[in-house]
N, C-alpha and C positions, 0 to 999 in steps of 0.2 A: 413271510414273517414280517411283522411290523414292530418298531420300537419307538418309544418316545425320545425326542431329542430336545435339547435346549434351543429355543428359537434364536436366542442372542448369539449362539455359536454357529449359526447357519447363515447361508447367503440370503435368507428371507427375513432377517432380523428387523430391518426397517419396515418392510411390508407387514410383518406380524404386529408391530407396535402401532402402525397407522390404521390397518384394516380389520384387525381381529374383532374390534368392538363396533364396526360399522353395521348399521341396520340392513344394508344391502351391499354386501361385499362381492357380489357376482358381476362378472364382465362378460358380454356377449360379442363375439365377432362373427361376421358372415362372409363367406367366400364362395364364389361360383367356380366349381371345378369342371375341367374337361375330363369326362369319364368315358370317352370314346374307346380307349384301350380296355377299360374294365368291362364294358358291355361286350366287346369282341371276344375277350377271353372267356367270359361267362357263357356266351352262346356256343363257342367252339368246344369248350371242355365239359359243358353240361353242369357246371357248379353254380351255386346261387350268387347273384350279384351282391346281395347283402353280406354274404360270408366273405367275399373278396374285399368288399369295402371295409369290413371290420378287421380283416387281416392287415390291410394297408394302414389302417389307423394304428394298430399295434406296432407295425414296422416303423412308422413315423415317430411314435412316442418313445420307443424303447431306449433310445440313447439320449433323451433329454432328461436331465437329472431332476428338474422341477416336477416332472410327472410322478415321481416317486415320493413326493412330499404331500401331506394333506393335513389341514387343521381339523381337529375333532374335539368337540367339547372344550374349547379354549386352549387346547394343547396342540403341539405340532408333532406329527409322527412321520417316520421314514419307513418305506416299504422296499422289499427287494424282489418282488414278483409282480407281474402285470396280468390283468385279465380284462376282457371286453364284455360288457353286459349288453344283452339284447332282450327286447320285449317280445314275448311269444303269445300268439293267439291260441288259447287252449281249448280242450274238448267241450267246455261249458260256454263257449263264445265269450269268455272273459280273457284277461291277460295274466300271464305269469312272467316272472323275471328270471333271467338265466345268465350266469356268469360263465364265460368261456375262457379257460386259461390260454394266454398267448404263447405261441410257439413260433420260432423262426421257420420251422418246417411247415409249409403250406398244407401238405397232405395230412399231417398230424392235427393242425388246427381245424381243417375241414372235417376230419373224422370226429373230433370232439364237438364241433359245432353241430353236426348232424345228430349225433347221439344225444347230446344234452338238451338241445331244443326239442327234439322228438319226445324225449322223456318228460320234459316240462309240459308239453302240449297234451301228452297222453294222460299223465297223472294229475294235471291241473295243480302242480306244485311249483313253487319258485325254488331255484337252485342257487345258493350263494357260496362263494369261496372266501374262507377266512385267510387273513395274512397277505392278501393281494391288494394292490392299488387297482381300483376298478374305474375304467373309463366307460361311462354310460353311453348308450346309443338308443335312438328311437326312430322308426320310419313310419311315414304316413303315405303309403303308396296309392291310396285311393284318388289322389289328385296331385296337381303341381302346386307348390307354394313357394313364396319368395324367402320366407324366414320363419323360424320357430324359436321362441324364447321360452325356456322352461320356467316353472314356478320355483321360488326359493323358499324353503321351509326351515332353514337353519339346521335341518337334520341330515341332508345329503349335500355334501360339499364337493363331491367328486366332479371331475371334468365331464362334460356331457355334450355329445354331438347328435344332431338331429337333421333328418332330410326327408324328402317326400319322393314323388315320382320324377325320374330324370326326363330331360327334354331333348327330343330328337330334332336335330337340324339337318341341313343339307350336307354339311361337311364334318360336323362334330356333334357329340351328345354332351349336354351339360347338366350339372346338378348343384343347386345352391345348398350349402351346408352351414348350419349354425354351430358354433362352438361356445359353450358357456363354461366358465372356470372361476374359481375363487381367487381373489386378488392376492391373498396370502400365499397361495401356492405358486403363482407365477405372475409376471407382468405381461403387458401386451406384446413386448418384443419376443419373449419366449413362445407365446401363443402364435404369433405371426410366423415364427420360424417353424413351428410344428405344422401349420397349415401349408406352408411351402413344401415341407418335407412330404406331406401327405400327397400333394400333387406329383412330386417327383416319384414317389413309390407307385402311384397309379400308372404313371407313364412307363415305369420300368418293369411292370408286371409281366 
């Protein structure tokens, strides 16, 4: 469920006043993660690395209140549910968009991930969830890259994380991840807190 709130009665009042009319209100942070634990769990359990990464993103974001706020068409909305969006290569060698509802239960999230991404690939249709705050993700596993900065169209203000192929080292495996977010939604401090939480969730998996 989403509801419109008065920006001036929220903790984002100043950011709304300063950044809502900005021609480029998006901010991008890049962090290199140690994903050694994630790779080991993926290989041992037979589940997809990308699914585990998406679940850890949801775990890291779920208790940060700014992630449930989003500016849309000049207004500020508050959400009470969270979902992770993934891009799926479909049967026409094109891409479809797929929203996965976040669950604290990893088995439930994995089940939804497998079912919905397979459906999107098979039917060549995008699947969207209404009433959820969506955290976008995109992966480019064809190569290793240092950073991804998404386009800004003023249509999609959702936080967005992107990564490519992880890098295997002698003692650990690393993955650079870009986080793009709207400055009305959060400041750099909250974004940095989320990125640290994401590393903690990966380590604790």
